C-alpha positions in Angstrom: -62.5 -25.1 82.8 -64.2 -22.4 80.7 -63.0 -21.1 77.3 -61.9 -17.8 78.9 -59.6 -19.7 81.1 -57.7 -21.5 78.3 -54.7 -20.7 76.2 -54.7 -21.6 72.6 -51.3 -22.9 71.6 -49.9 -23.0 68.1 -48.1 -26.2 67.1 -44.4 -25.5 67.0 -42.6 -28.8 67.7 -42.5 -32.5 66.9 -43.4 -33.7 70.4 -46.7 -31.8 70.3 -47.4 -32.9 66.8 -47.2 -36.5 68.0 -49.5 -35.7 70.9 -52.0 -34.2 68.5 -51.8 -37.4 66.4 -52.5 -39.4 69.6 -55.5 -37.2 70.4 -56.9 -37.5 66.9 -56.7 -41.3 67.1 -58.0 -41.6 70.7 -61.5 -42.8 71.5 -62.3 -39.5 73.2 -61.9 -37.4 70.0 -64.4 -38.2 67.3 -67.9 -39.5 68.0 -67.8 -41.3 64.7 -64.8 -43.6 65.0 -65.3 -45.2 61.6 -62.4 -43.3 60.0 -61.6 -43.7 56.3 -58.1 -44.9 55.4 -57.3 -41.4 54.2 -58.4 -39.9 57.5 -56.2 -42.2 59.4 -53.2 -41.3 57.2 -54.1 -37.6 57.7 -54.2 -37.9 61.5 -50.8 -39.6 61.5 -49.0 -37.2 59.1 -50.7 -33.8 59.0 -49.5 -32.4 62.3 -45.8 -33.2 61.5 -46.2 -31.9 58.0 -47.6 -28.6 59.2 -44.3 -27.9 61.0 -42.6 -27.6 57.6 -45.3 -26.3 55.2 -46.1 -22.7 54.4 -49.4 -21.5 55.8 -50.3 -24.9 57.3 -51.1 -24.5 61.0 -52.5 -26.5 64.0 -53.7 -25.0 67.2 -54.6 -26.9 70.4 -55.9 -26.5 74.0 -54.6 -28.4 77.0 -56.4 -29.2 80.2 -54.9 -28.5 83.7 -53.0 -31.8 83.5 -51.4 -30.8 80.2 -53.4 -33.3 78.1 -54.6 -32.1 74.7 -58.4 -31.7 74.8 -59.1 -29.7 71.6 -57.4 -29.3 68.2 -58.0 -27.5 64.9 -56.0 -26.9 61.8 -56.0 -25.1 58.4 -53.8 -24.8 55.4 -53.7 -22.6 52.3 -55.1 -24.1 49.2 -52.7 -25.8 46.8 -52.8 -22.8 44.4 -51.5 -20.5 47.2 -54.1 -17.9 46.1 -55.4 -16.9 49.5 -58.0 -19.6 49.9 -57.7 -21.7 53.1 -59.1 -25.1 53.9 -60.3 -25.4 57.5 -59.5 -29.0 58.4 -60.5 -30.9 61.5 -61.9 -29.4 64.6 -62.0 -31.9 67.4 -62.9 -31.4 71.1 -62.5 -34.2 73.7 -66.0 -35.6 74.5 -65.6 -34.6 78.2 -64.7 -31.0 77.3 -67.5 -30.1 74.9 -69.9 -27.2 75.6 -67.1 -25.1 77.2 -66.6 -22.9 74.2 -63.3 -24.5 73.1 -64.4 -24.9 69.5 -65.3 -21.2 69.3 -61.9 -20.2 70.8 -60.0 -22.4 68.4 -62.0 -21.1 65.4 -61.3 -17.5 66.5 -57.5 -18.3 66.4 -57.8 -19.9 63.0 -59.8 -17.1 61.5 -57.4 -14.5 62.9 -54.5 -16.4 61.3 -56.3 -16.6 57.9 -57.1 -12.9 58.0 -53.5 -12.0 58.9 -52.3 -14.1 56.0 -54.6 -12.0 53.7 -56.9 -15.0 53.2 -59.8 -14.5 50.8 -62.0 -17.3 52.1 -62.2 -20.3 54.3 -63.5 -23.6 52.8 -64.5 -26.5 55.1 -66.4 -29.7 55.1 -68.1 -32.3 57.2 -70.2 -35.5 56.9 -74.0 -35.4 56.7 -74.5 -38.0 59.4 -76.4 -36.9 62.5 -73.3 -37.0 64.6 -72.0 -34.0 62.6 -75.1 -31.7 63.1 -73.3 -29.7 65.9 -70.4 -28.8 63.6 -72.8 -27.9 60.8 -74.6 -25.6 63.2 -71.3 -24.0 64.2 -70.3 -23.4 60.6 -73.6 -21.6 59.9 -73.3 -19.6 63.1 -69.9 -18.4 62.1 -70.9 -17.2 58.6 -70.4 -20.3 56.5 -72.8 -21.2 53.7 -73.4 -24.7 52.5 -72.2 -24.7 48.9 -72.3 -28.3 47.9 -72.9 -31.9 48.6 -70.7 -34.9 47.5 -72.9 -38.0 47.7 -71.3 -41.2 49.0 -68.1 -39.4 49.6 -66.8 -41.1 52.7 -68.6 -44.4 52.5 -71.7 -45.5 50.8 -74.6 -43.4 52.2 -72.3 -40.8 53.8 -72.1 -37.5 51.9 -69.6 -34.7 52.3 -71.0 -31.2 52.9 -68.9 -28.3 51.7 -69.1 -24.9 53.5 -67.7 -21.6 52.4 -67.0 -18.3 54.2 -65.8 -15.3 52.2 -63.5 -12.9 54.1 -63.7 -9.2 53.4 -60.4 -7.4 52.8 
């Protein structure tokens, strides 16, 4: 199953929101399974909330069996001023290196541009498990703009990345 063979679906219903939550919480989603309490709450509530909030979207990819194997999301900043926060990008460990992350990011960026977004802000952890996503951010035009020491847990910093969008 290659990226050119997949369809990116936008979240539009409660049943799929619950499936996204299940995927987030599965052992096949994140390499680092030591989630913070806030992450767990986010995984349980954000997909459903995105169904009713302005400019808050989730996209996902399913395998041939109809199982969710990749998810990403973004939402406009709280000021509704054209800045967007790219939230989680998660690909099932058995489906990595097929280009799904790239396809999902393309859908997300197209949405942000269509919503007249001025920039995309995103973040990740500085642990070694997160080096692939850091590389993806840089490859897609994001610059590292800040570090929040001990953000997630003691010894785990948050790295903030920023991509300006041309009008």
